[in-house]
N, C-alpha and C positions, 0 to 999 in steps of 0.2 A: 728849192722848188720841187725837186723830186721827192723829198721827205714829206712835204705838205700834200703832194698828190697821193703819196702812199697812205698817209693818214686818212685823207678823204675817201680813198678806195676801201680802206679797212672799215671806216665808219659806215659806208654804204652797204658793205657786205653784212655787217652786224645788224643794220636796220632791216635789210631784206630777210635775214635769218629770223630776227624777232617777229617780223610780220608773218612769215610762213609758220613759225611756231604758234603764234596767236591764232591764225586761221585753223591750224591743226587741232588746237585745244578747243576752239569753238565747235569744230566739226564733231570732236569726241563727245563734248557736252550735249550737242544735239542728238547724237546717236544714243547716248545714255538716257536722255530725256525720252526719246522715242521708245527705247527699250522699257523704261519704267512705265510709260503709258500703256505699252503692249501688255506688260505684266499685270498692271492694274485692270486693264480691260478683260483679261482672261481670268482674273481672280474669282469673279462671281461664277463664271462657268465651272471653274475648278471646285468651288465650294459646293455647287449643286450636285456634282458627281463624286464628292469626296467619299461619302459612305459606300457608294457603289464600287469605286476604285479600290478602297480599302478591303472590301469584301472580296473583290476579284483578285487582288494581290494575295489575300489570305488563301483563297481557293487555289491559286497557282502554286503558292508555296507548299500547301498541303499535298497537291497533286504531285509536285516534284519530289517531296519527301516520300510519298507512297511509292512512286516509281523507283526511287533509289532503293527503298527497302526491298521491293520486288526484284530488282536487278541483282542485289547483293545477298539475297537469302541463301545461306550456305546449305550444301547438301546434307550436312549433319542433322539439320532439323528434320529432314525427310527420313533419315536413318533412324532417329529417335522415334518418330511416329510409326514407322513400319514395324520395328521390333516391339513397340508398345501394343500395336494393333494385333500382334500374334495372340494376345490375350483375348481379343475379340474373335479371332479365328477359332480358338479353342472353345470359346463360349458358343459359337454357332455350330461347330462340329458336334460337341457333346449334347447339345439340345436337339440337333437335327438327326443324328445317326440313329436315335432310338426309334424313329418312325418306321424305318425298314427292318431294323433288328427285331422289333416287337413281333413282326409277322412270323419270323423263324422261332423266336423264343417261346411264343405262346403255344407252339406245337411241341417243341422239345421238352419244355418244362411244365406243360399243361397249365398254363397261367389262366386264372379266372379274370373276369373284367376288373375286379377289385385289385388284383395283383398287377395287372397292366397299368392301371391308374397309379398305383403306388410307385412302380418303377419310374414312371414319368414324373410324378409330382414330388417324390422324395428329393430328387435333384433340385427342383425348384424351391422346395421348402428349406433345404440346407443353404441354397443360394440367398434366400431372403434373410436368414439368420446371420450369415457371414457378411452380407452387404451392410446390415445394421451395425455389426461389430467393426466393420472395416473403417468406419469414420474415426473411431478412437485409435485404431491401429495406424491409420494414415497420419493422424495428428502426432502420435508419439514416435513411430518408427520412420515415417516418411513414405513417399510414393514408391521409390525404387525397391526397398525391402518388401513391401506388400506385393509388388508384382513378382518378385522372386519367390515369395511364399506361395502365391497362386500357381506358379509354374511347377513347384514341387508337388502341390496337391493334385494338379492335373496328371502329372506323371504317375503318382502313387495310385490314383483312382483308375487310370487306364490299365495298370498292371493287375489290380484286383479284379477288374471286370473281365480281362482276357483269360484269367486263370479260374474264374468262378465255376463251381461244380453244382451249386444249388441256387435257388431263388433268393435265399437269405443273404448269401455272399454277394449276389448281384445287387441287392438292395444296399448293402454296405458300400460297395464300390460306387454306386450312383450318388450316395450321400457325400462321399469324399470328393467326387468330381463337382458336386454342387457347391461345396465349400470354396473350391477354387474359382468357380464361375462367379459367385457372389463378390468375392474380393476383387477379382479382375474387372467386373462390370462397373464398379463404382470408382476404382482407382485409375484405370486406363484413360477414360475421358478427361479426368482432372489433370493427370500428368501431361497429356498432350496439350490441353488448353493452356496450362501454365508455361509450357515450353515454346508454344507457337507464337509468331508475331501476329498482331491484330488482323492484318489483311489476309492471313492464311488460316486463322484459327478455326473458323467454321468448316472450311474444307478439310483440314487435317483431322479434326474431331470426327467428322463424317466418315473419314477413311476407316475409323474403328468400326462403324456400323457396316461399311462395305466389307470389311474382313469378317464380320459376324455372318453376313449373308453368303460370303464366299465360303466360309466354313460349313454352312448348311448345304450349299450346293455340292461341295466336295464330299460331304457325308452322304448325300443322296447318290452320287456316283459310286462311292465305295459300297453302299448298300446294294446297288444294282449289280456291281461286279461280283460281290460275294454271295448274292442270293442263289447262285448256282451251286453253292456248297451247303446243302441243307443241314448237314450235321454240325459243323463248327464255323460256318460262315459268320455268325454273329460275334464270335470271339475276335476275328480280325476287324470287324466293323468297330467294336467297342475299344479295342486295344491300340489301334493306329494313332490315336490322339497323343500318345506318348512322344512321338517324333517332333511335332512342332513345340510341345512343351519343353523338351530338352533344348531345342534350338533357342527358344526365348530365354531360358535360364542362363545359358552360357553367353548369349548376346548381352543380357542386362548386367553381367559382371563387369562389362566395359563401358556402360552408359552412366551418365551423371544423375544426380538427384535434381528434383525440381528447384530452380533458382528461387522461387517465391517461398518455398518451404525452408530453404537454407537461410534466407534473410529473416524469416520469422523466428528461426532458432538462433539468430545471432552469428551465424557462420558467414560473415560478410565477404571475406576474401575468397572463399570457395564459391560463393554465389556469383561474384564478379567473374571468376574464371569460367563458370558454366555459361553465364550470359555472353561472354566473349566467344565461346565455342558455338553457341546456337544463333548468334547474331552476326558472326563473321566480321566484316570490315565496318559495320555500323558502330556509331558512338553509343555506348551503353550507359553513359552517365545519366542521361535524362530518364531512361526507363528504370535504372537502379534507384534514382532519387524518388521517382514517383511511387515505386513499390515500397521503399523504405518509409517515406512520409506517410503513406496510407497505413502501413502497419503501426507506426508510432502513434498516429491519431486514433486508430482503432483500439490500441492498448490503453490510451488515456480514457477514451469513452467507455471502454469495457472494464474499467478498473474496479467496478463494484463487485466483480466476481460472479460466482454462480455457474451452474452447468451451461455449456454453450447452447444447448437446445432451448433452455429457459431464456437466455439472453436473446436468441433468435425470435422467440414467440412474443416477448414483451416489446421488441423494437419493431415498429410498424413496417419499414421497408423490407427487412429480412423475413418478417412474418408473411407478408404478401408474396415475396419471392418463393418462400417455401410452399405456400398454397399453390402457386402456379406450377412450380416444379413437380410437386407430388401429383397435382391434377393431370398434368401431361402424361406422366408415367401410368397413372391409373387408367386413363382413357385409352392409352395405347393397348393395354391388356384387355379392357372391356370391349374393344373393337374386335377381339377374337383372334389376333395374329398368331399366338402360340398354339391355339387350337388348330389353326390351319397348318402350321409347320410341324407340330408333334404328331398330328393325326392325319396328315395329308394322304398317306397310303390307305389308312382306314376309311377316310371320307370317300376316297375313290372307290373302294370296295363297297361301301354303303350305297353308292350311286349305281352299282351294278357291274363293276369291273371284277370278273370272277377269277382272274389269274394273279397270284401273289407277285410274280416277277414283273408282270405288266404294270401292276399297281405301284411297285417300287420305282420303275423307270418313269412312269408318269409323274410320280412325286418329285423325281429329279427335274422334270420339266418345270414344275412350279418353283422349285428352289432356284433354277437358273433364271427364271423370270424375276424372282426377288433380288437376286444378285445384280442382274443387268440394270434394273431400274433404280437400285440403290446407287449404282455408278452414275446414273443420270442426276441423282440427288446431290452427289459430290460436286457436280458442275453448277447446279442450280442454286445451291445454298448461298453463294456469294453474289449471284445475279439477282434473284428474287428477294432474298432475305428470308429469315426464319419464319416470320409471321405469315406471309403470303403462301410460302411453300407448305406450311403445316395446314393452313385452312383449305387450300386446294386439294391437298392429299386426303384429308379426312372427308371432304365432300365426296370425292370419287370413291373412297372406301365405303362410305355409307350406301351409295348407289350399288356397288358391287355386292355388298351383303344382301341387299334386297334381291338382286339377280340370283345369287346363290340359293337363297331361301326359296325363291320361285321355282328354281330348277328342281330342288328336292320335292317341292309341292307337286310339280308336274309329274315327277316319277311316282309319287304316291297315288296320284289320280289314276294312273294306268297300271297300278300294282296288280300282278296276277292273282286271281282268286284261288282259294283252296277248293279243289274239286274232288278230292278223295280223302276219306277219313278212315285210316286203318284202326283196327282194334288194339288196345293196349294189352300186351301179353301178360302183364301183371294183374289184369282184371280191374285196375283202377282207372278212373277217368282223369287224364292229364289235362292241365289247363291249356296246354299247347293245342290240343285238338278242338278247342272252342273258338279259335280264331278263324275268321272267314276270309281274310286277305293276307297276302305275304307281308305287306307293310306293317300290319298289326302284329303279326308273328315275329318280325324282326325287332320290334321294340321290347320284347321279352328276352332277356339274356339267356334264359334256360331253353329256348326253342330255336329250331332251325327249319329250313324249307327244303323238302325233298321233292324232286319233280323230274319229268321227262320232257324232251323236246321233240315236236313233230314239225320239222321245218323251222319256221320262226315262231311257232305257237308253243305255249306251255300247256302240257297235259298231265293228267294223273298227279296233281300237286298236293302235297300234304304238309301240315305243320306238326312236327313231332319233337319230342324232347331231345336235347343235345346230350351226347355222351359226357358225363361229368369228368372223365379223364382226358378227353381231347375234343376240341370244338370242330375237328375235321370230319367227324362222323356222328351219326345219330345214336341214341341209346338203344334203339331197336328198329326193326323194319328194314325196308329195302336199302337204306343208306347207312346201315350199321357197319359195313366194312367195304373195302375197295373192290374185292372180288365179286361180291354180290351185286354191287352197284353196276359194275361193268356187265355182268351177266344179264341184268334186267334193264340196262340202258338208263339207269337213274343217275341224277346229279344232285349234289348236296350244296346248299348255300347257307352260310352262317354270317350274320351281320350285314347282309345285303340282299336285295331282291333282283332277280334277272329282269332287265329292262333295256329297251332300245334307246333310252334317253340318258344313258350314263355320261355322254359327252357334255351335258349341260353343267355337271359339277366341275369338270375340268375347265370349261370356259369361265365359270364363275370364280374358280380359284385363281386362274391367271389374271382375270380382270381385277380381282381383289388386290393381288400383289403388284400389278402395274401401278395402281394408285397409292397403295400403302407404302411401298418401298422407298420412293424418293423423299417423302416427308415425314409421315407418322412413324416410320421405322427409325431414322437417325435423329430427328429433331428433338425428341424428349431428352436424349442423352447430350446432344450439343447444347441445348439451352440450359440444362442443369449444370453443365460444366462452366457456364459463363456468369450466371445471374447472382451468385453469392459473393459477398466480400471475403477476403482471404481468411479472416478469423472464423468464418462460418462455412467455408467451402467444403471441407471434409465432412462435417456433420450434415450439411444440406444435401450433399450428394449421397451420403449414407442413408438418410431418411427417404429421399426420393427413390433410390435404388431398392430399398426395402419395400416401399409401397409397390413398385413394379413387380417384385418377386412375390409379394403377398397376393396380389391380384392375379398373377400368373398361376400360383397354386390354386386359387379359387376357381379360375376358369378351367384349367387343365384337369383338375381333380373331379370337377363336376360335369364335364362335357358329355361323357357317355350316359351318365344318369339324367342330365338335362334332356338329351336326345330321347331317352327312354320315356320321360314323363311329358315332354312338350312336343315330341316328334323331331325329326332332323330339321325340317323346315322351320318349326317353331323356335328351335335353338338359334338359328341364324337370324330370324326376325327379332329375337331378343337382343342379339349383338348389334343389329342395325339400330334399334332403339337407343342403346347405350351410346352409339356413335353420334346420333343426333343431339343428345344432351352434351356430348363432348364438343361438338361444333359451337354450341351456344357459349360454353365456358371459354373456349379458346378465343372466339371472336371478342368477347368482352374483357378478357384478362391478360392476354399475352402481348407484351410490347415487342417492338423490333429491337434486336440487339446487334444487328449487323454493323461492323465497322467500329464498334465501341471498344475502348480499352476495358480490361477487367476491373480496373480501379474506378471506372465511371458507372458501373452497372447499378450501384445503390440508388442513384438519383432517379432511375427509371421507375422505381416502385415507391416514390415519395407521395404520389397521388393515391386516391382511393382505389381499391382493388378492381372494381368494375369499370374504371375509367382509364387505367394505365395502358390498356390495350385497345381502347375503343377507336382510336384514330391512327391512320397511317401518315398523317400530314407532316409529322416530324421526322419521317424516315430520311436519312441522309443529311439532316441538318447538323452542321458542325457545332459542337459545344465545347467550350473551354472550361476547365474546372480549376478552382482555387480553393485552398483551405483557409477558413476564417474561424478561429476559435473552435476547432474540432468539427466543423460542419462542412458539408459540400455545398458550394454556391456555384451556379453555372452562369456563364455569360454567353449570350447569343452573338452572332457575327456583328449585329448592329451596335452592340454595347462594347465590343472589343476595342473600339477606337478611344473609349473613355478611360482605358486602363493603361497606365504608363508601365 
């Protein structure tokens, strides 16, 4: 009985267990069914936002990657950029120091207007030639040896200038310095661009221009300090550039070659080591593969051979990039920047500042303005982008040129008249005595203005020939020597007219630099360091730098003669007209390059020249690039989901 009861109890328990298990299975099935229905119900909603969520996920991924890159950017990248930018500092110092040194040199060595222009423009001419040759040197030797070569040329040139005993030696020293400037001007931006990560590239390349303007400001301060040594002050001014040149030379003995150049030359292991140095903890495989694949495809596509410049011209994207790059450099110079920097002290004298030392210190104010607002450009370049910054800068520069021209026009309108015509002791009628106003007298380089002051009025004023041996005194009459001038209370003015409106030129110069420095100063160099593919980068930068220096020569060599024939205000109206043409060119042709990889630039110039920069609508749009049979194809965010 007990056994039967036990069996019945066991059966009952199994039945209850099976019943509970069945209920549990049914409940699970119901939950699964409900879950499936929920998933099916949400499927349509998911489908409608699929492309948006994919794009959002891509944006988040890219933002995270960018933030990671910013967080781990090693200090070594900044060290490389700063030592490279010392070439920019030397560039700025050697082009800026001549402004103040010329005021002392023209007296000590009795320099004519032609010799003054030669000493300024010889440096620029040598820079143009070496910049053009620098493309080949960069391709064969590499970026690092070219920067070392430039440092040696800077040092040698400074030594020659400091020891010069005559104007011919000065000319030789200025030519040697110019050779160094040309090589540095086209190599340094390329070296920095190829070493910098994409999110910092614009800012680091702009640091080079910041150092250029810093060199010009330091040169102005040195000019002011040594202007109190009238005998040999110019030697210190011209010779001090040896110090940063030596520092750069020894610094670059310990810095690496550009990783992109190393990969191009097949030195892959060394390139990987350099990439590891300048990228820190970041994975370099993706960047290395991108550069390597780009070079391999370019070599396949360029297998037909021929000079690189020929290949650039027959291939539409690089031809368009070259036109844009050279156009930017051309309009930078046609806007008159180096006239302002080289002749700032002279321009201030032309406007009526009659003291050499005051003119030098006021030119230091203009150089500091240039430096300060270039620093603003370093911050703005990754905020606004290259295109907007360049357009805004050139617009303001154009307005400032008109203001500067109007300032000189105002000074000319109130130019003091000639009220006294002395007889020529030689018995010949000088052309100087035929001028009726000081402004007309000053346009003739053979004439000066001798006058007396009665309070704020100009009296007993004469236009008489300048002494051929020194522009500090007249050839004859009351102002022929200092003792006679003091005895008769006479004053001598050469290259300027006494006026109460001299402040207008200073305001115009500062306004000009406020607008020019953040954009038109650095952007031509920044954009040119980015827009060419690797196989064309050295040649493209050499050509654009050469164009910059050629137009630099054209403007600086002709400024004084242009002012003579067109008047001072006419010269600045001419530069304003050039700037207006430049605005049209940049608006139509310059695309935005902010945030793009160097290997992506080629696609920006696939469209026609006058449409590649016509719209800002694509700024910031992410583009993925793939290689298909040697061509660049890009996928927008909306297409990315179709690619596995």
